[in-house]
N, C-alpha and C positions, 0 to 999 in steps of 0.2 A: 535368505537370511534365516530359514527354518529348515529344519530336518525333522523327520518323522520317525518315531520308534512304532513298530508294529507288534500288537499283541494278537494273540489267536481270538478269533470271534468264538463266541458261544453259539451264535446263529447268524449266518451271512444274511445280507440284506435280500439278495435273490437266491433263495434256498431250492434244492432238489427235494426229493421225497425223503431223504435221510434225516435223521434226528438232529436238530440244532446243537446237541451237545457233542456230536462225533467231530472229531478232528483228524486230519490226515497229514502225513509227511509227504515229502517228495517222492518217496519210493512208490507211493500209492498212484502216482501218476500213470504207472503200467495198466492199473485197473480203471481209473476214472481220472478225474481233474479236480483240483482245488480251485473254488471260487477265489480269485485273487483280489476282486475289487468289489465293494458294495455298489447298491444302485447310485446312492449320493453320498460321496465321501464327506467327512468333516473337513471343511475348507480351510486350508491355510493361506488361501489367497483372499480371505476375507479382508476388507479394508481395515487399516488400522483406525484408532480414535480420531486421527488427524486426516483420514480420507485416503492414505497412500496404500498402495497395494504392496504387499509383500512380495518378493522375488520368487520366481518358480522354485520349488524344491519338491523333494519326493513327498507324496501326500501320505495321510495315514492310510493305513491299509488293515483291513480284517481279513483273517484267514478262516476258512470253514471247509469243511468236507462236503463236496457234492459229486457223488459218484454218478457217472453217466451210465446208460444202458449198456447191455452187452453188445458186442460187435454183431453185425449182420452177416450170416454165413453165406458163402458164395453160393449163387443159384446154378444148380447143375442142370443140364438139359437131358430130359429123358428120352428125347427124341433125337433124331439125327438133324433135324431141321428147327431153327429157332423160331418161336411163335413171337409175333408182335406184342401181344399182351405181356409176355414174359420180359421182353426186352423193355417195355415201358415201365413195368413194375420194378425191374432192377434199376433203372435210372432214377425213378422216384425215391426208391430206397436210399440209393447213393447221394441224392441231393438232400434227403432228410438228415442222412448221418453228416454230411457237410455242414448243414444248418446248426445241427446241435453241437457240432465241434467249435463253430463260429460263436455260438451263443455263450457256450461254456468258457472258452479261452479267451475270446477277443472282446465280446461286449462288455463285460464288467470293467475290464481296464479302460476301455474307450469312455465308459460312462464316467469313471473316476476323473479322466483327464478332462472330460467335458465339464464336470462339476467344478474343477479347480479353475478353470478358465473362464466360465461363464457366470459364476456366482457374483452377485453385487449385494452388498449391505451398507446401507447409508444411514448412520445414526442421526436422528432429528432431535432427541431431547434426552438428558440424564438428569433426573431429579432425585433429591434425597427426601423420601417421604417422612421417615422417621428414624431416630436412633433408639436402637434396642440395648438391651443389656448385653448382647453378645457381639453387636456390630451395627450395621446400618441396613435400612430397607430401602432399595433404591428402585425407582421406576426408569426403566429403559425403553425408549421408544425408537423404532428404526424401520426402514423399509427394506424388504427382501425380494429379490427376483433373480431369475436366471436370464442372462443376455447372451443368446447364441452367437451374435455377432463378435463377441470378444474372443471366440475360439477360432484360432488360425487354421487348423487342420480341417479341411473340408470333410473327410470321411468321419472323423471323431464328431464333428458338429451334427451330422446327419444321424449318426447313431444315438448320440445323446439326446436330440430333438425327438427322436421315435420313441425312444425308451421312457423319457420323462413325460411325453404324451401319453403313453400307456398308462403310466403310473399316477399322473395327474397331482397327487398331493402325497406327502408323508406327515406322520405324527410321532412325537416322542413323549416319553413319560417323564415325570419329575426326575431332575438329574442334579447330582452335587459335584462340582468341579474343585479340585484342589491344586493350588499352585505352589511350586517348590523352587527355592534357589539352587541351582545346581553347583555354582562354584563354592558355596559354603555348605557342604555336607547335607545337600538336599533339605535344607531348612524350609519349614512351612511358612509361606508369605501370607497365605489367606485361603478362605473357601468361599464359593458362591453357590447358593441354592437356587436352581432355575426351575420354574413351573413347567407343566407339560406344555408343549408347542405344537402347533399344526400350520404346516407351510405349503403353499402352492408351488409345484415345481415345474410346471409347464412353461415354455419359452415366453418370456415378455410379460408374464402374469405377476403382478405386485402383491406382495403380503405385507401388511402394515403390523408390524410386531409391536405389541405393547406388554412389556415384561415386568413384572414386579419381582425383584430378586432380593435374597438375603444375603448380604455380604459380611463375612467375619474376618478380622484380621488374625494373622497368625502370632508367633511368639514376639513379644515386645523387643527383647534382645536383638532378634533378627531385624526387625523393622529399624531399631537404632543403628545397628551396624550399617544397614543401607543408607540410612539418612546421612550418617557421618561421613560416609565415603562419598556420597554424592555432593554434600555441602562442602567437602574438602577438595572437591576436584579430583578424587583419585579413583573414579570409576570409569575406566576406559571402556569396558563391555560388562553386560549382565546377561547371563544365561539363565532362562527359567524353563520349568516344564509343567505343563497343565496335564492333568490325567483325570479321567472321568469314565463311567460307563453309561452307554447310550442305548436304550431299549427303543426300537423303531418298529412301527406298524404302518400299514397302508390305510387308504381311506375307508377300505372295508373291513378294518380291524383285523386284518391278516398279520400276525406277528412275524417280523422279519428278523428277530433275534436281538440279543443284548451283546453290545460290542465294546470292548475295553480299548479306549483311545488315549494315546499318550502323545503329546505335541510338544517339541522343543523349539523355542525361539531365543535368538541372540539379538541383543540390541547393542549398537555402538553408543558410546557416551554422548557423542554430538547429536544422536538421534532422540535422546531423553529430553523431555520438556525442561527448559531452564527455569530458574526462579523468576517470577514475574518482576519487571522493573516496576518502581513506585515513585511516587512524589509526596513529600510531606507538604501537605496543603494547610495544615493548622498546627501551630505550636504556641502553648502558653505556659509560663511558670509564674506562679503567685504563691504569696503565703496564705495558709488556710489552716483552720483549727483542725488539731487531731481529733479522730472520733473518741468520744468518751473522755476527752482530756482538755484542760485549759491551755495546754501548750499549742505552739504553732508548728507547722511543718511546711516543707516546700511541696506544693502540687505541681504536676506536671500533666497537662492535657495535650494528647497528640492525636491528629487525624491524617491517616495516610490514604491515599487514593491509588488504586492500580485497575488493570482492565483484565477482564475474564474473556479471552478469546474463544472459549470452548462452549458447545452447547449443553452447558452443565448447569443446574439451577438447585439450590438448597440454602437453608438458613443455618448459620453456625451459631450455636447458643453462646451466651456470654461465658468467657473462660478467664481463669487467672493465671498469670505468667509471673515468674521471677525474673527481674532485671539485674543483670551481673556485669562486673567489670573484670577483664582478665587480671590475674594475679601477677606475682613476680615472675614465676616461671611460666615458659609459653604453654607447656602441657600439664601446668599444675592446676590446683583448684581455683576456680574463679570466685570473686567477693560479691555476695549478694547485697544490693543497695536499696531496692524497693520492690514492691509487688504491684503489678499492673492489672487492671480489670477491663476487659473489652466489652463493648456494646455488643448486641446481637449483630452478626454480619450477613446482609442479605446478598447472596451470590446468584446473579442472574446470567443467561446465556449472552455472550458477546456485549456486554455492557461494563460500565465502571463499577468498581466495587469500593466502597468507602469503609474503612476499618477505623475506628475511634477507641482510643484506650485512655485510662485515667490511672494515675499513681500519685502517692504521696511519700515523700521521703522524710522520715522523722529525724535521722541524724547520719552523719557520715561514720561508717564503722572505722574503728581504729586501724585495721590492716591496710585500709584504703589509702590512709594518708602517711603511713609508716614508711620510712625509706626501707627499700628491699635490702637483703644481706649482701655486703660487699660493695654497696653503691650509695648515691646519695638521692635518687629518685625514688618516689613511692609509685605504686600503680596508678594513682590518678595523675601524678606528674607525666609518666610515661603516655598515658592516653591522651593527655591534652598537647604534650609536645608533638606528637604525631599528628594531631588534629590540626594544630595551627601551622605546621610545617608542610601541610598539603598531602601528607602520607595517608594511606589507608588506616582508618581507625574505626573500631567497631565496639558496640556492646554486645553483650550476649542476652539472649531471650530462651527461657525454658519454661515449659508448663509445670504448674504448680502441682505437687502429688495430690493433695487434698483439695479438690474442686468443690465439693459441697454440692447441695441442690440435687438436681436430677442428672448431673453428669455421670454416665456409667463409668465403671472401673476401668473398662479396656481403654476408654479415651484417656483417662488419667495416666495409665500405664504408658501409653503411646507418647503423649505430649511431654510427660515428665522425663522420658528417656532420651529425648531429643533436644540438643542445644544449638540453636540457630544464631549465627553472627549477624547482626544488623548494622551495616555501615553507616556512619554518621555523615550526614550531607555535608559536602565541601562548601566552605565559606571563606571569602577573602577577608584577610586582616590587613590589607594594605591601607585602607582608610579608617583605621580603628583610632588612632590619635588624630585628632583634629587640629590641635594647637599645642605648641610646646615651648616655653619660654624659660629664660634664666635671669632673674633679677637680683638686685643688690649683690652684684659680682665683686668677689675679692680675691686676689692671687696671693700665694705664698710661694717663695723661692725654695729650692731644695735645701735640705740639711747638708752642710758641707762634710759633716762627719760621718754621714750614712754610707754603708756599703753599696755599690752599684746595684745589688739586686734588692736592697731595702726600698720599700715604697716610699720612704722618706727622702730618697735621693731624687724623687721627681717633684716638679712643681705641682703646687696643689691649688684647688679652685674650691671657693665657697660661693653659695648663693641660695637663692630660692627657686626652686623648680616648680612651675605651674603648668600642668598638663590637662588639656580638656580631651576626654575620650567619649566616644560614642558608645551607648549600650544598645544592644539588640532590642527591637521593638517588643519581642517576645518575653523579655526579661522583665517582670514586674514585682521584684522582691527588693527589699532593703539590703544595699550593699555598701560597705564602708571600707576603704583602703587603709590599711594600718602600717604598712612598710612597703619600701620600693628598694630592690636590689637588682643591680643591672651592670652589665659591661658593655660599654657603649664606644662605638667608633666615632672619632670626631674627624669631620673632613672639611676642606676647604677647596672649593671649586672642584669637587669630586675627587680630591686627592687627600688621602688619609694623612691627617696631622698626628693624630695619636689615639690613645685609648683612655677612656675615663671610667674608673670603677665607683660605683654608687652603692651604698648600703646604709640607708638612713630610715628613721621612722617617717610616717606620712599620714595625712588626714584627708578626707574627702567630703564633698557635698554633692548631693544629687541634684540635678536641674531637670525637672520635668518638662517635657515638650507639649505643645498643644495637640489636637487631634492630627495636624499635618506635620507636625515637627517630631523630631527624634528626641529621646531621652539622652541626657549628657551627664557626665560625672567629672568634676573638676578635682584634681588630685593636687595637693600642695605637699611639698617636701623641702626641708632645709637641709642642704649638704654642707658640711663643714670639713675643710682640708681634705677634699677628695684628690687623689693623686691623679695628675695628668700625665701619662707616659708619652712623651714625645717620641714618634718613630720615624719622622721625617724632618731633619733639621732645615731642608731647603723650603718645605711648606711653612714651617714657622717663620722663617725669614720674610717669606711673603705676607704673612698674616701681620707681622710686627710692622712692616713697611706700609700696609694699608692703614693700620691704625695710626701711625705717625704722621703719614703724608696725605691720605686720602680725605675725601669730603663726604663719602657715603659710608653707611653702615657696613661693617664687615660680618657676613653671615657664615656662620659654622653650621653644618648639618650633622646632624646626630642620628645614628643608626644603632639600634640596640635591641637586644633580647631581655625583656624585664621579667623578674620574678616578683609578683605582686601579692603581698599578704593582704587577705580578704576576710572580712568578718561578715557573716550572714546569720540568718536564723539557724542554720545548720551547724554553726560554730565557726572557728577560725581555721583556715588552712591557707596554703600558699599555691597560687596559680603560676606555674613556671613557663618561661619561654615565650612570654607574650611579645610579639614584634611591635616595636614602637620606632617612629621616625618623627624628628622634629628639626627646628631650625632655631639657633640662638643668635639674634642680632648683637653685636657689639658696636657700640658708638665710637667714632674715631675720637683720637686724643685731642684734635683741634690744631689749626694752624698756629695758633698763638701759644703753644703749650709751653715753650721754653721761655717766652717773655712773661707767662703768667706764674711760673714758678717762684720768683722773687725770693731767692735764698738769702738768709741773713745769718751771720756767723757771730757768736757770742760765747763768753767764757772760754776764750782761746788759752791755751797753757801747753807749755813744753813738757813732754814726758820723757824724752830721751833725746841724746845728742850724740854726734860723732864728729870728727873733723870734717866729714864730707857729707853728713846727712842730719836731719832734724826731724823728730817725730812729734806731731802736734795733736792735741785733742780739743774738740770744740763742740758746742752746742749750736745746732743748725735749726732755724725756722724756715719752713718752706710752705707754698700753697700748692695744694693738689687740685688743679681745675677739672680733673676728669670725673667720671661717675663711677670709678673702680676704687677699691682700697687694696692694699697689699701688706703683706708681712714679710720681712726679710730676715731670716735666721743668721745669714752671714753672707757677705758679699765683698769683693775686692774689685776695684776699678782703676785702670790707668789714668793718670793725669797727664795730658798731652797739650803741647803747644808747639806750632809750627811743624807738626809731624814727629816731634821728639818727645819721648817718655821722660817726664820729669819727676815723676813720683806715683804714689799709690794711694788712694783713699779706700778706707775700710769702714764697714759697719756691721753691726750684729744686733739681732733682736729688735729690729726697727718695725714699728707698726705705722704704716702710713694710711691715714683716714681720709675721707674726702674733705676738701676745704683746708682750713689752717692746721699745720702741724708744728708744734714748737717743742723745743728743748730735745732734738733729735741728736743722740751722741754718735759723733763721727770722728774717727782718727785718720791721720794723713801722715805718710812718711815722703818727705822731701829729700830727694837724692838724685839731682840731675847729672851727677858724675857717672851714672850708669851708661849714659850716652856720650861719654868721654868729654873732650873739650868742647865741642859744639854744644852739648847739653848743659856744661856748666855756663857758658855765656848766655844761652837762650833763657835759662832759669834766672840768671843775674839781671838780665834786662826785663823779664817779665816781672819780677819783684820791684824793681826800679820803676817800672811804669805804673805799677799799681799804687805804690806809696805816693807818687807824683800825681795821682789823680786822672791817669789816663783811662780810656775805655778798653779795658783788657778783658780777653776771654780765655777760657780754657775749655779743652775738649775732654770729654769723659769717654773711655772706650773700654769694652770688655775684653777679656782674654781668656785662654784656656782655664786659667787658675781662678776666674772669677767666682765660679762654683766648683769647688774641688771634686765633688761627687759626680758632676755633670760637665766635664770639660767640652764635650762637644756642643753643649748649650751655650757656654761662654763664647766659643769659636764662632757660632752661628750669629750670635748677637753683636760679635765685633764688626759686622758689616754696617752697622748703624752707629755713626758717631754723633754724640750729643754734644753741641758746643754751647756753653752757657757763659754768661757774663762772670767776672771773678765776683764771689760772693761779697757782700757788704760787711765789713768788720763792724762790730759794736764797740765803737770807741768812746770812752768816758766823755761826757758833756755834749755829745752830738745831739741829744734830745733837750738840751737846756739852753739852746741858743748861743752857746758859747763858741761856736766854730768861728774861726776867722776874726779872732779878737773880740767876740761876743756881740758884733753888730747884727748877726742873724740875716745878712743881706742877701747871701747867696742860698739857692735852693738845690745845688746839685748834690748828687748821692755819693760822690767820691770820699774816701776816708781822708781826714786831715790830721796828720799826727803834730804838726807845729800849730799850736793854738794862738800863739802871740809872741812878741819880742819887745824888748826895751832897750833903748840905746842911751847910754850915758856919755854926753858929749865930753865932759870935762876929763873923765878918766879913760876915755876911749875904749870902752868895753860895752858888752852887750850880754844880755840873758834871754833865754827862750823858754817858753812855757810849752812842754811836750805832753802828748796823751799817749799812753802805752795800750795796745789793744790786749795785752796778755793779762791774765787775772791773778797769776801767782809768780810769774817769772820776771826777773829783772834784765833789761837789755843793756849791755855795755857797749858805749861809743868809744872805739879806740883811736879813731883819727877823724877830724874834720877839715876840709878844705872847700870853703863856701864863699860865695860872692853875693852881696846884696845889691839889688837894682831897684831903680825907680822908673816907673812907666816902661817896665820890660827891657830898657836898653841903657838907661844911665846908671852908671856904676857908682855906688855910694861908698862901698869899702869891701875889704876881705877879711875873712876870719880863718886862720890856720891854728889847729890846736891838736897836740899829739899826746896829751895826758888823759888817759882814759877816766871816764865818769859814768855812773850808773843811771839808768832811767827806770824807776821802780814801776810796779803796776799803778794805774790810775793817772792822774795830772801831777807832773812835777816840774820844777824849775832847774835849769842847768846852771853850772857855775858861771860866774862872769868870764866871758871869753874876750880876748884881746881883739880890738878891731883896728885895721889898718886903713885909715879914711883916704878916699881920692879926693884931694884938696882942689884940684881944677875941674871938678865935675859939677854939672848942674844939679846933680842929686844931692851933693854936699849941701848946697843952698837951700834945697827943699827940706832936709833934715832941720837946718837951723830955723827955717821959718815955722817948722812944727813943734818948736821947743814948748814944752808944757803941753803939748796936745798929741794928736795921733795922725798917721799917715799910712797909706798901704804901699807895701814894698813887694818885690818879687824875689827869689833866691835860686840860685843854682849851687848844688854842693856834690862832693863826692864824700861818703861817709863809710867808715869800716865799723861794722857792728859784730858783737859777739854775743852768743847766747850758749852758756855751757861751753862745750868743746868745739862748737860750730861757729866759724867766722865767715864773713861775706863782706865784700866792698861793693857798695851800691851807689848809684847816683840819683840825685833828687832834683827836681825842678818845680818850685812852688810859685804861686801867684796870689796876690790879694791877701798877703799876710798883715794882719793888722799890728803895727808897731807905735809904741809910745816913745817919746823923746823926753829925756830928763837932762839936768845938768850933771 
């Protein structure tokens, strides 16, 4: 992973007799040889900080000239026979020449290879002794040794062991190392000043290094660039070059020259140490007086714990940092909100590190809460929206430029040029809302004239929302909720019924828990006419069915994202997108709902007639036994009997409160002819049964035109037919004991239109006292064919009359009607016996009536009619 750049040595480690300043080129090899390897090379196999070895690569090489001696001339024999001393001398010279060649060309390269593989450096401690005006003074402790067993090549191992045994130890003078960032125009990253060193190089001998080095950072812009790329995850590789000049000498102070060394190293991004993980072990927010001011601010105290896995120890002085929140634009300027001051941080090797910071927020800056251009969300909204959604959300921390105190300027320059994103800890909001209820519920039907897209075309809900929310234990400030805005999904049995939009004012009360209890806040909001957009008519049908016929509460689930208007010591702002879930229990309407309504009709009048229809208007009194109120802007309901539509009831602007409701204005259109002949007969029989006092009922049924703006709602409700007894008509005299001849003996609730009769024996005539239910209209009787009975079966006489007469509003008496007596009847005798007194009679009749243009022939059966008998 490393490569070496070689620069010409000014003096080789193992030098010949030539000057250390001489240098040779490759052409000089014809006369001598260049020393290619120093005795001990600068090792690029030195273990990294984390103890890992760099892969093998070309080592640093110094070049210097070392000319060998002249070649040995051939020994020429001066005699014809070769002497043994001459042969031995020649062999010795050849061996010497060979040894010199091996020493010059082979040994330095072998020693370099030996040093690369055998060197072992084990850091034991790194401590920051002091911070200086230019950098830091660090104390580095490490163990240095050469381990021959690490060398794989046997020959290189032997040569290296022998050479280092001869040298024993080496010493260096004071050295300054510069580190450059190659990929960015060789920017200076920093410098390190190293003191003179003395190391033992014999195999297996350990040297304890204790170095105090002065480290100085390079240009602040360079460090900021590296930091930003590293923090942004954009640093795939980094290539650095270290350069220095090392002056080496032996243990006998024999100089071995000054060597220019340049080492290039390349690191993969994954090999760079990551940012340490951390845990927030302490967090507290509280109100605290501002320094030098009577006002209060929100103080935040944060304690973060992390682990230092490295053999590094130093104390970080108290520093000031700016806390910022990202602005509207991703790469735009951030918004400062507070200044944080850290305590002194004690960093110890392989131990937990605790970082404590304190800050106080005086007020929220206006750009933080102002909606971004072209949108509705402010920077604070965006931060909180991401946070509650479980998405990555971070605040920014940047060193303050003016630290003050004893913090050197270079520290200020570096920390103020680097902005670090600090992710907010993830927290679940699933259990934020502990209770959610809706009380005092009332409903309003849609406006019939509203357009389909108009909110008024939806049913509306009113009531009081009470929500109980949990507050984080770390939040110890006054908090008041002033408004609530939400778009909530309403579900029934996990199926969506509709959508509820809430935008109302609110109030809140904080409930402080004990030492083992959590703090709560109770939020109260009154919603008024909030539209409920029904999205599934089938679900609505199921809800209504459960309310009408069920015995248990109908529970609706609410799921919403709520925008909460909050007032704190920092001012008022809106926290958007708070998830909220709750349940709204609705009480069933009760099994006796229909019997409890008790409708009564009064002030009945005819407002329009035609030959086949009659329009009526009345005041209706009903009892609402349910816990719900309702407002009906307009509604139309079919009147049905025996499955046949006989007419239509309409109402508008009705307010139905809980309990008794009086004087509700209702109109009805009676038009059974729409159902053809069967409808006419069914309608005739229904009225006849009603005036005869039978137990009659009608069925009210919705239809697509029930709510014109919501035909689907009327269609869905048509599945539920409400069958009610025919309403009791308010007939004059009913409450005065005048019914049935004024004896008040009966307690039935049926209407009685014939209040009494008087029979005149001598003239064979009879008059009847009639009570009209109409308040303004006169009923005309066109024809009568009636029979009077005694004891239900004994005929007394008959009345046939074809001359029309009127029955005005209130109580009136008919003209004298002729009576055809049944002379041989027991009933006749009973009438004579009652002369001057009273008796009770029954009657059967067919009567033709007319109101305006509308006429109808009805039948009537009456019992217990009080009759007076006169001469």
